C-alpha positions, 0 to 999 in steps of 0.5 A, spaced: 698 347 793 700 354 794 696 359 797 692 364 792 687 369 793 681 364 793 684 360 799 689 365 803 686 365 810 682 371 812 684 374 806 679 370 802 673 371 808 674 379 807 674 378 799 668 374 800 664 379 804 666 384 799 664 380 793 657 379 797 656 386 798 658 388 791 653 383 788 647 386 792 649 393 790 649 391 783 642 387 784 646 380 782 645 373 785 648 367 785 645 360 782 647 353 783 652 350 788 659 347 787 660 339 786 663 335 791 668 333 786 675 334 788 677 335 781 673 338 775 674 343 770 669 349 770 668 353 763 664 360 764 660 363 758 658 367 754 664 371 754 662 378 751 665 383 755 671 385 760 666 386 765 665 378 765 672 378 769 669 383 774 663 379 775 666 372 774 671 374 780 666 376 785 661 370 783 667 365 785 668 368 791 661 368 793 660 361 791 667 359 795 670 357 788 678 355 789 680 355 782 686 356 777 687 358 770 692 358 765 697 364 763 703 364 758 709 362 762 712 369 759 708 373 764 711 369 770 717 374 771 720 377 777 715 380 782 709 379 777 710 372 777 708 372 785 702 376 783 700 371 777 701 365 782 697 368 787 691 370 783 691 363 781 695 363 774 698 357 772 704 358 767 704 354 760 707 353 754 702 356 749 706 354 743 702 348 742 695 346 743 697 339 745 702 341 750 697 345 754 692 339 754 698 334 756 700 340 761 694 340 764 692 333 764 699 332 768 697 338 773 690 334 775 694 327 776 699 330 781 694 334 785 689 331 790 684 337 789 684 341 783 679 346 779 681 349 773 677 355 770 677 356 762 673 361 758 672 356 752 671 362 747 678 365 748 676 372 747 670 377 748 669 378 740 665 373 736 668 367 733 665 362 729 666 356 734 669 355 741 676 352 742 676 345 744 682 345 749 677 344 755 674 338 752 680 335 751 683 336 757 677 333 761 678 327 757 685 326 758 685 328 765 678 324 766 675 329 770 668 332 769 666 339 766 662 344 770 658 349 766 659 355 769 655 362 767 654 369 767 647 371 765 646 379 764 639 378 762 637 375 769 643 378 773 645 371 775 651 367 775 653 361 778 654 353 777 650 349 772 650 342 771 656 337 772 657 334 765 661 328 764 664 328 757 663 321 753 668 322 748 663 323 742 664 330 741 658 331 737 653 329 742 657 332 748 657 339 745 649 338 744 648 337 751 653 343 752 649 348 747 642 346 750 644 349 757 647 355 754 641 357 749 638 361 755 644 364 758 645 372 755 652 375 755 653 383 756 653 384 749 649 378 745 652 380 738 659 378 740 657 371 743 660 365 739 656 359 737 657 353 741 660 349 736 667 345 736 671 344 730 674 337 731 681 340 729 680 347 733 
């Protein structure tokens, strides 16, 4: 697997030191620890502000998380392609929901270790439900879901429980919803309800 900013020797240690300093300056702390599993999806919620990316990155370095994320393939052009790949991005064809699920399931199968980070809300603005991609990818790839969070009320971010989807969407989403009930986004009014429509 190619080097990214999360696993490049020396660089990752340098950026982790900076991240730990920034967390201390802002008065934030980490919570939980990463699982020993070599393959899993980490979802991060709630997503209500552009600040989520900033805190998400420094929390990832603080926890020593080496994750990838998906981005539309059109962004991978010229020098920008290198920068996208180094940041951990994986190009996908976003023309079809099913294509993305298949592409990510294949990515899990062909790698010995692979962590995929996703924001299930898909936007920092309030919607009536979450997107279901993370759930269907986990089922197709036979991997668990780590419940990551950024809680502005407690100035805490990190890893919650590792959740194994059963295929019973209604029951599984209840477990996920119960966890995020106590997590507060930067702009609570923008928080999307933890609901997944069967056709989303």
